[in-house]
N, C-alpha and C positions, 0 to 999 in steps of 0.2 A: 422507572429510571434505569433499571438494569438493561432493559431492551434498548433504550436510547444510547446508553454508553456502549453496549455491545455493537450496535450499528455504527456509531461514530468510530469505534476502534477498527471495525472491519473496513470501513471506507478510507481510513487514514493509515492503516497498517500498524497501528499501535497495539501494544500488549494489554494495556489497561490505563486507567486514570487514577492512580493511587492517591493523589492529593486533591481530589475533587471537592471534598468538604472544605478544605482550606481555601480553594478558589471561590467557592460559593460564599464562604464567610467574608472574605476580602471584598468581593464585589457587592455584597449586600450592605456591608458597613460603608462602602464607598457611596452607594446609592443613598443611604441614610444621611451621609454628610452633604450630598448634593441637595437633598430635600431640605435639610436644615438651612442651607444657604438660601434656598428659595423662600423659606419662612422668614429669614432675616431680611431679605429684600422686600417681602410683603409688609413686614413690620416697619421698615424704613420708608415705605411708600414708593419704592423704585422697581417693584415687580411689574413685568409685562402682562401677566395674566391675572384676571380677576379671581381665578381659582387658586392662586398661589398660597393663600393663607390656609387652605384646606390641607396642604402638605404637612402641617404640624401634627395632625393625627397619625400620619404614616411613619414619622420618625421613630417613635418608640417601638412600633410593631416591627419595623425593619431592623432596628438594633437588636431586638429580642431574637428575631429569626437568625441574624448574623451570629449572635452569641451561641445559639444552639448548634449551628454548623461548626463554629470554632471549637466547641466542646467535643463534637464528633471527631474533629481533626486533632484533638489532643490537648486543647487548652484546659487549664484548671482554674 
């Protein structure tokens, strides 16, 4: 990760990415919410994909990963 951040900063002229864990947390929580919406559509019978119900197993994993990044970012 350090190498990727260093290369990104080099290419964009930034000094660093101090809030990276916050951004990871936010976006993973957002993805968990999207997946939960897909699960709801599967439950209601309005999902477009036959694999939509499989998203249910991903929601808690994503929420857990997001919380871990939130803690790294300073959440208590």
